[in-house]
C-alpha positions as CSV (number, residue, x, y, z in Angstrom):
1,P,22.3,-10.4,20.1
2,L,20.9,-8.2,22.9
3,K,19.9,-11.1,25.0
4,R,23.4,-12.5,24.9
5,K,24.9,-9.2,26.0
6,L,22.4,-8.6,28.7
7,A,23.2,-12.0,30.2
8,H,26.5,-10.6,31.3
9,V,25.3,-7.4,33.0
10,D,23.2,-6.6,36.0
11,A,21.4,-3.6,34.6
12,W,20.8,-1.6,31.4
13,I,19.4,1.9,30.5
14,T,16.7,2.6,28.0
15,G,15.2,5.7,26.4
16,Q,11.6,4.7,26.8
17,R,9.1,7.5,27.4
18,K,5.4,7.3,28.5
19,D,4.3,9.6,25.7
20,Q,5.5,7.2,23.1
21,S,2.6,4.8,23.8
22,L,-0.6,5.3,25.7
23,D,-1.2,1.6,25.6
24,T,2.1,0.0,26.7
25,R,4.2,2.6,28.5
26,Q,2.0,4.5,30.9
27,D,2.7,2.3,34.0
28,I,6.5,1.9,33.5
29,P,8.5,3.1,36.5
30,E,11.9,4.7,36.3
31,V,13.5,1.5,37.7
32,Q,12.1,-2.0,37.1
33,I,13.0,-5.6,36.9
34,D,13.2,-6.4,33.1
35,T,10.7,-9.2,32.8
36,A,11.7,-9.8,29.1
37,F,15.3,-10.7,29.9
38,S,15.5,-11.7,33.6
39,T,15.9,-15.2,34.7
40,A,15.4,-16.8,38.1
41,E,19.2,-16.9,38.5
42,H,19.8,-13.5,37.0
43,P,17.3,-10.7,37.6
44,L,18.1,-7.8,35.3
45,I,17.4,-4.2,36.4
46,K,16.1,-1.8,33.7
47,F,16.6,1.9,34.2
48,N,14.2,4.3,32.3
49,P,15.5,7.7,33.1
50,L,13.5,9.5,30.4
51,I,10.2,7.9,31.2
52,N,8.5,11.1,32.2
53,W,10.1,13.3,29.6
54,S,8.3,14.6,26.5
55,S,9.7,14.5,23.0
56,A,10.2,18.3,23.2
57,Q,12.2,17.9,26.4
58,V,14.5,15.3,24.8
59,W,15.1,17.6,21.8
60,D,15.7,20.6,24.1
61,Y,18.3,18.6,25.9
62,I,19.9,17.4,22.6
63,E,20.2,21.0,21.4
64,A,21.3,22.5,24.7
65,Y,24.1,20.0,25.2
66,Q,24.9,19.3,21.5
67,V,24.2,15.6,21.9
68,P,24.8,13.6,18.6
69,Y,21.7,12.0,17.2
70,N,20.8,9.8,14.2
71,E,20.6,11.7,10.9
72,L,17.4,9.8,10.0
73,H,15.5,12.2,12.4
74,E,16.1,14.9,9.8
75,K,14.4,12.8,7.2
76,G,11.1,12.3,9.2
77,Y,12.1,9.2,11.1
78,T,10.9,10.1,14.6
79,S,11.3,6.6,16.1
80,I,14.1,4.5,14.9
81,G,14.4,0.8,15.2
82,C,15.7,-1.9,12.9
83,E,15.6,-1.2,9.2
84,P,12.6,-3.2,8.1
85,C,10.5,-2.1,11.1
86,T,11.0,1.7,10.6
87,R,9.7,4.3,8.2
88,A,9.4,8.0,8.1
89,I,6.1,9.4,9.4
90,L,3.6,11.6,7.6
91,P,2.6,15.0,8.8
92,N,0.3,14.8,11.9
93,E,1.1,11.1,12.6
94,H,2.1,10.1,16.1
95,E,5.9,9.8,16.4
96,R,5.7,6.0,16.7
97,A,3.4,5.6,13.6
98,G,6.5,4.7,11.6
99,R,7.2,1.6,13.6
100,W,5.5,-1.8,12.8
101,W,3.0,0.0,10.6
102,W,1.7,-3.3,9.1
103,E,0.6,-4.5,12.6
104,S,-3.0,-3.8,13.6
105,G,-3.8,-2.4,17.0
106,A,-2.0,0.0,19.2
107,K,-0.2,-2.4,21.5
108,K,3.1,-2.8,19.7
109,E,6.5,-3.4,21.3
110,C,9.6,-4.9,19.9
111,G,11.5,-7.7,21.7
112,L,13.5,-5.1,23.6
113,H,10.5,-4.0,25.6
114,A,8.2,-7.0,25.3
115,G,7.8,-7.0,29.1
116,N,5.7,-3.8,28.7
117,L,2.9,-5.8,27.2
118,K,0.3,-7.0,29.7
119,K,-0.4,-10.7,29.6
120,S,-4.1,-11.4,28.9
């Protein structure tokens, strides 16, 4: 569904942050060509305005400006994706430990940000 929608726009905005993954997000710039969804005829710009923010900065902003947020955060879901790919985290787990927990290795990205994975 996202690919179909992005085919009709020139840019989109994400909430990716470097501190979410030391393996896949450290080199992401604030503005980039989205290699996962661009085509030769239609390069897609991806804006990552929160890339250098910490989780604490995000929550400070949410509280300061009373930004609505997903209620699952109150139940221990610190990173929320699709239903089968998301679980609440345990104490002292990294905030993204609740995503794709059945996958081995640290380099995990959903289809939205597959362009973050380096080709080997």
